C-alpha positions as a Markdown table, in Angstrom:
| # | Residue | x | y | z |
|---|---|---|---|---|
| 1 | Met | -6.1 | -35.1 | 43.3 |
| 2 | Gly | -4.7 | -34.7 | 39.8 |
| 3 | Thr | -1.8 | -36.4 | 38.3 |
| 4 | Asp | 0.2 | -33.2 | 38.1 |
| 5 | Ala | 0.0 | -33.0 | 41.9 |
| 6 | Ile | 1.7 | -36.4 | 42.2 |
| 7 | Ile | 4.3 | -36.1 | 39.5 |
| 8 | Asp | 5.6 | -32.7 | 38.5 |
| 9 | Phe | 6.7 | -33.2 | 34.9 |
| 10 | Gly | 7.9 | -29.7 | 34.7 |
| 11 | Ala | 10.3 | -30.3 | 37.5 |
| 12 | Ile | 11.9 | -33.2 | 35.6 |
| 13 | Gly | 13.2 | -30.9 | 32.8 |
| 14 | Lys | 14.2 | -28.3 | 35.4 |
| 15 | Tyr | 16.2 | -30.8 | 37.4 |
| 16 | Ala | 17.8 | -32.1 | 34.2 |
| 17 | Leu | 19.1 | -28.6 | 33.3 |
| 18 | Asp | 20.4 | -28.2 | 36.9 |
| 19 | Leu | 22.3 | -31.5 | 36.6 |
| 20 | Leu | 24.1 | -30.6 | 33.3 |
| 21 | Pro | 27.0 | -28.7 | 35.0 |
| 22 | Tyr | 27.9 | -31.9 | 36.9 |
| 23 | Ile | 28.2 | -34.1 | 33.9 |
| 24 | Pro | 31.9 | -33.2 | 33.4 |
| 25 | Ile | 32.7 | -34.4 | 36.9 |
| 26 | Thr | 31.1 | -37.7 | 36.2 |
| 27 | Leu | 32.9 | -38.0 | 32.8 |
| 28 | Ala | 36.2 | -37.0 | 34.3 |
| 29 | Leu | 35.9 | -39.6 | 37.1 |
| 30 | Ser | 34.9 | -42.3 | 34.6 |
| 31 | Val | 37.6 | -41.5 | 32.1 |
| 32 | Leu | 40.4 | -41.3 | 34.7 |
| 33 | Ala | 39.4 | -44.5 | 36.3 |
| 34 | Thr | 39.1 | -46.3 | 33.0 |
| 35 | Val | 42.4 | -45.1 | 31.7 |
| 36 | Leu | 44.3 | -46.0 | 34.9 |
| 37 | Gly | 42.5 | -49.3 | 35.1 |
| 38 | Thr | 43.3 | -50.2 | 31.6 |
| 39 | Val | 47.0 | -49.4 | 32.1 |
| 40 | Leu | 47.1 | -51.4 | 35.3 |
| 41 | Gly | 45.2 | -54.2 | 33.6 |
| 42 | Leu | 47.8 | -54.3 | 30.8 |
| 43 | Gly | 50.5 | -54.7 | 33.5 |
| 44 | Phe | 48.6 | -57.5 | 35.2 |
| 45 | Ala | 48.1 | -59.3 | 31.9 |
| 46 | Leu | 51.8 | -59.0 | 31.0 |
| 47 | Ile | 52.8 | -60.3 | 34.4 |
| 48 | Lys | 50.5 | -63.3 | 34.0 |
| 49 | Leu | 51.7 | -64.0 | 30.5 |
| 50 | Ala | 55.4 | -63.7 | 31.5 |
| 51 | Arg | 54.7 | -65.9 | 34.6 |
| 52 | Val | 57.0 | -63.6 | 36.7 |
| 53 | Pro | 57.8 | -65.4 | 39.9 |
| 54 | Val | 56.1 | -64.0 | 43.1 |
| 55 | Leu | 54.6 | -61.1 | 41.1 |
| 56 | Ser | 52.2 | -63.4 | 39.2 |
| 57 | Gln | 51.0 | -65.0 | 42.4 |
| 58 | Leu | 50.5 | -61.6 | 44.1 |
| 59 | Thr | 48.7 | -60.3 | 41.0 |
| 60 | Ala | 46.4 | -63.4 | 41.0 |
| 61 | Val | 45.5 | -62.8 | 44.7 |
| 62 | Leu | 44.9 | -59.0 | 44.1 |
| 63 | Val | 42.7 | -59.7 | 41.1 |
| 64 | Ser | 40.7 | -62.3 | 43.0 |
| 65 | Tyr | 40.1 | -59.8 | 45.9 |
| 66 | Leu | 39.1 | -57.0 | 43.6 |
| 67 | Arg | 36.7 | -59.1 | 41.7 |
| 68 | Gly | 35.3 | -60.8 | 44.8 |
| 69 | Thr | 34.3 | -57.7 | 46.8 |
| 70 | Pro | 31.7 | -55.0 | 45.9 |
| 71 | Pro | 33.0 | -51.7 | 44.6 |
| 72 | Leu | 31.0 | -49.8 | 47.3 |
| 73 | Val | 32.7 | -51.8 | 50.1 |
| 74 | Gln | 36.1 | -51.2 | 48.5 |
| 75 | Leu | 35.4 | -47.5 | 48.3 |
| 76 | Leu | 34.3 | -47.2 | 52.0 |
| 77 | Leu | 37.3 | -49.3 | 53.0 |
| 78 | Asn | 39.8 | -47.2 | 51.1 |
| 79 | Val | 38.5 | -43.9 | 52.2 |
| 80 | Asn | 38.9 | -45.0 | 55.8 |
| 81 | Ala | 42.2 | -46.9 | 55.3 |
| 82 | Val | 44.1 | -44.0 | 53.7 |
| 83 | Pro | 44.1 | -41.8 | 56.9 |
| 84 | Ile | 45.3 | -44.8 | 58.9 |
| 85 | Leu | 48.2 | -45.4 | 56.5 |
| 86 | Ile | 49.1 | -41.7 | 56.6 |
| 87 | Leu | 49.2 | -41.8 | 60.5 |
| 88 | Tyr | 51.4 | -44.8 | 60.4 |
| 89 | Ala | 53.7 | -43.1 | 57.9 |
| 90 | Asn | 53.9 | -40.0 | 60.1 |
| 91 | His | 54.8 | -42.1 | 63.1 |
| 92 | Ala | 57.4 | -44.3 | 61.3 |
| 93 | Phe | 59.2 | -41.6 | 59.2 |
| 94 | Gly | 58.5 | -38.5 | 61.2 |
| 95 | Thr | 56.5 | -36.8 | 58.5 |
| 96 | Gln | 53.7 | -34.3 | 59.1 |
| 97 | Trp | 51.1 | -35.2 | 56.6 |
| 98 | Asn | 47.5 | -34.2 | 57.3 |
| 99 | Ala | 45.6 | -37.5 | 57.5 |
| 100 | Leu | 42.3 | -35.7 | 57.2 |
| 101 | Ala | 43.1 | -33.7 | 54.0 |
| 102 | Leu | 41.9 | -36.3 | 51.6 |
| 103 | Asn | 40.7 | -35.6 | 48.1 |
| 104 | Pro | 37.6 | -37.8 | 47.8 |
| 105 | Phe | 37.7 | -37.6 | 44.0 |
| 106 | Leu | 41.2 | -39.1 | 43.8 |
| 107 | Val | 40.2 | -41.9 | 46.3 |
| 108 | Ala | 37.2 | -42.8 | 44.2 |
| 109 | Ala | 39.2 | -42.7 | 41.0 |
| 110 | Val | 41.9 | -45.0 | 42.3 |
| 111 | Thr | 39.4 | -47.4 | 43.8 |
| 112 | Phe | 37.4 | -47.6 | 40.6 |
| 113 | Ala | 40.7 | -48.0 | 38.6 |
| 114 | Leu | 41.7 | -51.0 | 40.7 |
| 115 | Thr | 38.3 | -52.6 | 40.1 |
| 116 | Glu | 38.6 | -51.9 | 36.4 |
| 117 | Ala | 42.1 | -53.3 | 36.3 |
| 118 | Ala | 40.9 | -56.6 | 37.8 |
| 119 | Tyr | 38.3 | -57.1 | 35.0 |
| 120 | Ser | 40.2 | -55.6 | 32.1 |
| 121 | Ser | 43.3 | -57.7 | 32.7 |
| 122 | Glu | 41.6 | -60.9 | 31.5 |
| 123 | Thr | 40.2 | -59.1 | 28.5 |
| 124 | Ile | 43.6 | -57.7 | 27.6 |
| 125 | Arg | 45.3 | -61.0 | 28.2 |
| 126 | Ala | 42.9 | -62.8 | 25.8 |
| 127 | Ala | 43.5 | -60.1 | 23.2 |
| 128 | Leu | 47.3 | -60.4 | 23.5 |
| 129 | Leu | 47.0 | -64.2 | 23.0 |
| 130 | Ser | 45.0 | -63.6 | 19.9 |
| 131 | Val | 47.9 | -62.0 | 18.1 |
| 132 | Asp | 49.4 | -64.2 | 15.4 |
| 133 | Arg | 52.7 | -65.6 | 16.6 |
| 134 | Arg | 54.1 | -65.3 | 13.1 |
| 135 | Glu | 53.8 | -61.5 | 13.2 |
| 136 | Val | 55.8 | -61.5 | 16.5 |
| 137 | Glu | 58.4 | -63.9 | 15.0 |
| 138 | Ala | 58.7 | -61.7 | 11.9 |
| 139 | Ala | 59.3 | -58.7 | 14.2 |
| 140 | His | 62.0 | -60.5 | 16.0 |
| 141 | Ala | 63.6 | -61.6 | 12.7 |
| 142 | Leu | 63.7 | -57.9 | 11.7 |
| 143 | Gly | 65.8 | -57.2 | 14.8 |
| 144 | Met | 63.1 | -55.6 | 17.0 |
| 145 | Thr | 63.5 | -55.8 | 20.7 |
| 146 | Pro | 60.7 | -57.3 | 22.8 |
| 147 | Trp | 59.6 | -53.8 | 23.9 |
| 148 | Gln | 59.5 | -52.6 | 20.3 |
| 149 | Thr | 57.6 | -55.7 | 19.2 |
| 150 | Leu | 55.1 | -55.1 | 22.1 |
| 151 | Arg | 54.7 | -51.5 | 21.2 |
| 152 | Arg | 54.6 | -51.7 | 17.4 |
| 153 | Ile | 53.0 | -55.1 | 16.8 |
| 154 | Thr | 51.3 | -56.8 | 19.7 |
| 155 | Ile | 49.5 | -53.9 | 21.4 |
| 156 | Pro | 48.1 | -52.3 | 18.1 |
| 157 | Val | 46.7 | -55.6 | 17.0 |
| 158 | Ala | 45.4 | -56.6 | 20.4 |
| 159 | Ser | 43.7 | -53.2 | 20.9 |
| 160 | Val | 41.4 | -53.8 | 17.9 |
| 161 | Val | 40.3 | -57.1 | 19.5 |
| 162 | Ala | 39.8 | -55.7 | 23.0 |
| 163 | Phe | 38.2 | -52.4 | 22.0 |
| 164 | Pro | 34.5 | -53.4 | 22.1 |
| 165 | Thr | 34.9 | -55.0 | 25.5 |
| 166 | Leu | 36.8 | -52.1 | 26.9 |
| 167 | Val | 34.0 | -49.8 | 25.7 |
| 168 | Asn | 31.6 | -51.9 | 27.7 |
| 169 | His | 33.8 | -51.5 | 30.7 |
| 170 | Phe | 33.8 | -47.7 | 30.3 |
| 171 | Ile | 30.0 | -47.7 | 30.1 |
| 172 | Gly | 29.9 | -49.8 | 33.3 |
| 173 | Met | 32.3 | -47.3 | 34.9 |
| 174 | Leu | 30.1 | -44.4 | 33.8 |
| 175 | Lys | 27.3 | -46.0 | 35.9 |
| 176 | Gln | 29.6 | -47.1 | 38.7 |
| 177 | Ser | 30.7 | -43.6 | 39.2 |
| 178 | Ser | 27.4 | -42.9 | 40.8 |
| 179 | Leu | 28.7 | -44.6 | 43.9 |
| 180 | Ala | 31.2 | -41.8 | 44.5 |
| 181 | Phe | 28.5 | -39.7 | 46.3 |
| 182 | Val | 29.0 | -41.8 | 49.4 |
| 183 | Val | 32.5 | -40.3 | 49.9 |
| 184 | Ser | 31.2 | -36.7 | 49.3 |
| 185 | Val | 32.0 | -36.5 | 45.6 |
| 186 | Val | 29.3 | -34.2 | 44.2 |
| 187 | Glu | 28.6 | -35.6 | 40.8 |
| 188 | Ile | 25.3 | -36.2 | 39.0 |
| 189 | Thr | 23.8 | -38.6 | 41.5 |
| 190 | Ala | 24.9 | -36.6 | 44.5 |
| 191 | Phe | 23.5 | -33.4 | 43.3 |
| 192 | Ala | 20.2 | -35.1 | 42.3 |
| 193 | Lys | 19.9 | -36.2 | 45.9 |
| 194 | Ile | 20.5 | -32.6 | 47.0 |
| 195 | Leu | 17.8 | -31.3 | 44.5 |
| 196 | Gly | 15.3 | -34.0 | 45.6 |
| 197 | Gly | 15.8 | -33.1 | 49.3 |
| 198 | Arg | 15.4 | -29.4 | 48.6 |
| 199 | Asp | 11.9 | -29.7 | 47.0 |
| 200 | Tyr | 11.0 | -33.1 | 48.3 |
| 201 | Arg | 10.7 | -34.3 | 44.7 |
| 202 | Tyr | 13.1 | -37.3 | 44.8 |
| 203 | Phe | 11.2 | -39.1 | 42.1 |
| 204 | Glu | 11.5 | -36.3 | 39.6 |
| 205 | Ala | 15.2 | -35.7 | 40.5 |
| 206 | Tyr | 16.2 | -39.3 | 40.1 |
| 207 | Leu | 14.2 | -39.7 | 36.9 |
| 208 | Ala | 16.1 | -36.8 | 35.4 |
| 209 | Thr | 19.3 | -38.4 | 36.6 |
| 210 | Ala | 18.3 | -41.7 | 34.9 |
| 211 | Ile | 17.6 | -39.9 | 31.6 |
| 212 | Ile | 21.0 | -38.2 | 31.7 |
| 213 | Tyr | 22.8 | -41.5 | 32.3 |
| 214 | Trp | 20.9 | -43.1 | 29.6 |
| 215 | Ala | 21.7 | -40.3 | 27.1 |
| 216 | Leu | 25.4 | -40.5 | 28.0 |
| 217 | Thr | 25.4 | -44.3 | 27.5 |
| 218 | Val | 23.8 | -44.0 | 24.0 |
| 219 | Ile | 26.2 | -41.3 | 23.0 |
| 220 | Val | 29.2 | -43.4 | 24.1 |
| 221 | Glu | 27.8 | -46.4 | 22.2 |
| 222 | Gln | 27.4 | -44.4 | 19.0 |
| 223 | Leu | 30.9 | -42.9 | 19.2 |
| 224 | Ala | 32.4 | -46.3 | 19.9 |
| 225 | Arg | 30.7 | -47.8 | 16.8 |
| 226 | Ile | 32.2 | -45.1 | 14.7 |
| 227 | Ile | 35.7 | -45.6 | 16.2 |
| 228 | Glu | 35.4 | -49.4 | 15.8 |
| 229 | Arg | 34.6 | -49.1 | 12.1 |
| 230 | Gln | 37.6 | -46.9 | 11.6 |
| 231 | Met | 39.8 | -49.3 | 13.4 |
| 232 | Gln | 38.6 | -52.3 | 11.5 |
| 233 | Arg | 38.7 | -50.6 | 8.1 |
| 234 | Pro | 41.2 | -52.6 | 5.9 |
| 235 | Arg | 44.2 | -50.8 | 4.6 |
| 236 | Val | 44.3 | -50.8 | 0.8 |
| 237 | Pro | 47.9 | -50.7 | -0.4 |
| 238 | Gly | 48.7 | -47.8 | -2.8 |
| 239 | Arg | 48.0 | -48.5 | -6.4 |
| 240 | Ser | 50.2 | -47.3 | -9.2 |
| 241 | Pro | 48.6 | -44.6 | -11.3 |
| 242 | Arg | 47.2 | -45.6 | -14.7 |
| 243 | Pro | 49.0 | -44.7 | -17.9 |
| 244 | Gly | 47.9 | -41.4 | -19.2 |
| 245 | Arg | 46.9 | -40.1 | -15.7 |
| 246 | Gly | 49.6 | -37.9 | -14.3 |
| 247 | Thr | 52.3 | -39.9 | -16.1 |
| 248 | Arg | 54.0 | -39.4 | -19.4 |
| 249 | Pro | 56.4 | -41.7 | -21.2 |
| 250 | Asp | 59.9 | -40.6 | -21.1 |
| 251 | Pro | 61.3 | -39.6 | -24.5 |
| 252 | Gly | 63.4 | -42.4 | -25.9 |
| 253 | Ser | 62.4 | -44.8 | -23.1 |
| 254 | Asp | 61.6 | -48.4 | -23.9 |
| 255 | Arg | 60.4 | -49.2 | -20.3 |
| 256 | Gly | 56.9 | -47.9 | -20.5 |
| 257 | Pro | 55.3 | -44.6 | -19.4 |
| 258 | Gly | 56.4 | -43.0 | -16.2 |
| 259 | Thr | 59.1 | -45.5 | -15.4 |
| 260 | Gly | 62.0 | -43.1 | -15.8 |
| 261 | Gly | 64.0 | -45.8 | -17.5 |
| 262 | Ala | 67.1 | -45.1 | -19.6 |
| 263 | Ser | 66.6 | -44.8 | -23.3 |
| 264 | Ala | 67.5 | -47.7 | -25.5 |
| 265 | Pro | 71.0 | -47.6 | -27.0 |
| 266 | Ala | 71.2 | -46.8 | -30.7 |
| 267 | Arg | 71.9 | -49.8 | -32.9 |
| 268 | Glu | 75.3 | -49.8 | -34.4 |
| 269 | Pro | 75.5 | -50.1 | -38.2 |
| 270 | Glu | 76.4 | -53.5 | -39.5 |
| 271 | Pro | 79.6 | -54.2 | -41.4 |
| 272 | Asp | 77.8 | -54.8 | -44.7 |
| 273 | Gly | 76.5 | -51.2 | -45.0 |
| 274 | Gly | 73.9 | -51.0 | -42.3 |
| 275 | Ser | 71.3 | -53.3 | -43.8 |
| 276 | Gly | 71.3 | -55.4 | -40.7 |
| 277 | Ala | 71.1 | -58.6 | -42.7 |
| 278 | Leu | 73.4 | -61.6 | -41.9 |
| 279 | Thr | 75.6 | -62.8 | -44.7 |
| 280 | Gly | 77.9 | -65.7 | -45.4 |
| 281 | Ala | 78.6 | -68.1 | -42.5 |
| 282 | Gly | 76.4 | -66.1 | -40.2 |
| 283 | Ala | 73.4 | -66.6 | -42.5 |
| 284 | Leu | 74.0 | -70.3 | -42.8 |
| 285 | Ala | 74.4 | -70.6 | -39.0 |
| 286 | Ala | 71.2 | -68.8 | -38.4 |
| 287 | Glu | 69.4 | -70.9 | -41.0 |
| 288 | Gly | 70.8 | -74.1 | -39.5 |
| 289 | Ser | 69.9 | -73.1 | -36.0 |
| 290 | Ala | 66.4 | -72.1 | -36.9 |
| 291 | Pro | 63.7 | -74.6 | -35.8 |
| 292 | Gln | 62.6 | -77.0 | -38.6 |
| 293 | Arg | 59.0 | -78.1 | -39.0 |
| 294 | Asp | 57.6 | -81.3 | -40.3 |
| 295 | Ala | 54.6 | -81.7 | -42.8 |
| 296 | Thr | 52.1 | -81.1 | -40.0 |
| 297 | Gly | 53.7 | -77.8 | -39.1 |
| 298 | Arg | 55.1 | -79.0 | -35.8 |
| 299 | Asp | 58.6 | -78.4 | -34.6 |
| 300 | Arg | 61.0 | -81.4 | -35.0 |
| 301 | Pro | 64.6 | -81.9 | -33.9 |
| 302 | Leu | 67.3 | -81.1 | -36.4 |
| 303 | Thr | 69.0 | -84.0 | -38.1 |
| 304 | Lys | 72.7 | -84.6 | -38.0 |
| 305 | His | 73.1 | -83.4 | -41.6 |
| 306 | Glu | 71.2 | -80.2 | -40.9 |
| 307 | Gln | 73.2 | -79.5 | -37.8 |
| 308 | Glu | 76.5 | -79.5 | -39.8 |
| 309 | Val | 77.1 | -76.0 | -40.9 |
| 310 | Pro | 79.8 | -75.5 | -43.6 |
| 311 | Ala | 82.6 | -73.2 | -42.6 |
């Protein structure tokens, strides 16, 4: 029996092409869960930092539960708990909601978002604590409200610190989304199981699935590196243009090229005919006030006789 009879390499490429239309479902589930989880994680982190009574304790218990139970168990529990909650709501409030009309995609997205929130909350809290307190105090000194300071100062700075870890969380969510097939969400893994059962080529189908997940992970990593370099690029303040490049000195200006300064006032003619020279007592005063030098050429203080200027 040849190797081709055991492993059909041609089927691997065929299955990979068949799985491509289900990549958007996997990406949509991963992005939605990550975004919701990050927002919830930010809320959990702010509650912990603010030490809100009761809420901080409830948040700690919820985070402990979400981090201490497997995501698959949470998914199975939630998909069975939602119909029960709907039945109780119908009985208590007289509503007529259909307990069986569940959207498995939304159930999986919310479940994964809660798991993501539990893990990202600590990452975000550490990033918020890394912000320099002097920047926050400067924002308060400028009259910013706490919300403005959080939105304009704290979150932008903390996002740069937390970005690499949050990208790792998204990659983990990309792989965790494969668990959604147990609640009838037909994404990459679920359709790979369907393909394998159709031709009894499970190995080839799952190998094609693994290659697709690997490729998605590599693409996300490369995009994250590009974004991270852009976020960490230092901002160079604008430099003034050099003289002679796009700037011309203003006519009559004594403040340099391109400064737009006012021209220097014309010098008024002197009383002695405009020569500009000092005469009489003015010349003697100027001579007397001029610094005197000794034999070595150094300045020396004026003597009392030299300081007396004749009227």
